[in-house]
C-alpha positions in Angstrom: 0.0 0.0 0.0 2.9 2.3 0.7 3.8 2.4 -3.0 0.3 3.3 -4.0 0.3 6.2 -1.6 3.0 7.9 -3.7 0.6 7.9 -6.6 -2.4 9.1 -4.5 -0.8 12.0 -2.6 -1.1 15.2 -4.7 0.6 18.6 -4.9 -1.4 21.5 -6.3 0.6 24.3 -7.8 -0.8 27.8 -8.6 1.4 30.0 -10.7 0.2 33.5 -11.6 1.2 36.7 -13.3 -1.3 39.4 -12.3 -1.2 43.1 -13.4 -0.4 45.7 -10.7 -0.6 49.0 -12.7 -3.8 50.3 -11.1 -5.0 50.5 -7.6 -7.7 47.9 -8.3 -5.2 45.6 -9.9 -3.1 45.7 -6.8 -6.1 45.0 -4.6 -7.1 42.0 -6.7 -3.5 40.7 -6.6 -3.4 41.1 -2.8 -6.8 39.5 -2.3 -5.9 36.5 -4.5 -2.7 35.8 -2.6 -4.4 36.2 0.7 -7.2 33.8 -0.2 -4.6 31.3 -1.4 -2.9 31.4 2.0 -6.3 31.1 3.8 -6.9 27.9 1.7 -3.7 26.4 3.0 -1.3 27.2 0.1 2.3 28.0 0.9 4.4 30.5 -1.0 7.2 28.7 -2.9 8.2 31.8 -4.8 6.5 35.2 -5.0 4.0 34.1 -7.7 4.0 30.4 -7.1 2.0 28.8 -4.4 1.8 25.1 -3.5 -0.5 22.9 -1.4 -0.2 19.3 -0.3 -3.3 17.2 -0.6 -3.9 13.6 0.6 -5.8 12.5 -2.5 -6.9 13.4 -6.0 -10.4 14.2 -4.6 -9.0 16.6 -2.1 -6.9 18.3 -4.7 -9.9 18.7 -6.9 -11.7 20.5 -4.1 -8.8 23.0 -3.8 -8.5 23.5 -7.5 -12.2 24.4 -7.6 -11.7 26.9 -4.8 -8.8 28.5 -6.7 -11.0 28.7 -9.8 -13.6 30.4 -7.7 -11.3 33.2 -6.6 -9.6 34.0 -9.9 -9.0 37.8 -10.4 -10.6 39.4 -13.5 -7.2 40.2 -15.1 -4.0 38.3 -15.5 -2.8 34.8 -16.1 -3.2 31.9 -13.6 -2.0 28.4 -14.1 -3.1 25.6 -11.9 -1.5 22.1 -12.1 -1.1 19.1 -9.9 1.4 16.3 -9.5 1.4 13.1 -7.6 4.1 12.7 -4.9 5.7 10.1 -7.1 6.0 12.4 -10.1 
């Protein structure tokens, strides 16, 4: 079972490039980062956040949450990897 766990445990990565030209852009950027932290994501680099999930189902829940808080402008990439990958 230990070997299967490596394929079941997931890491969810969120990489983003958001505009910061206007005051509203900066607010959206800050709000997005704050909500990622509240959902348990950890900053890996300034615009890359990562979260450990125990299963694919748990990862899917967090991916849906991120999609629900997407800012109106900018680029956001969400991807997941198993622990084995």
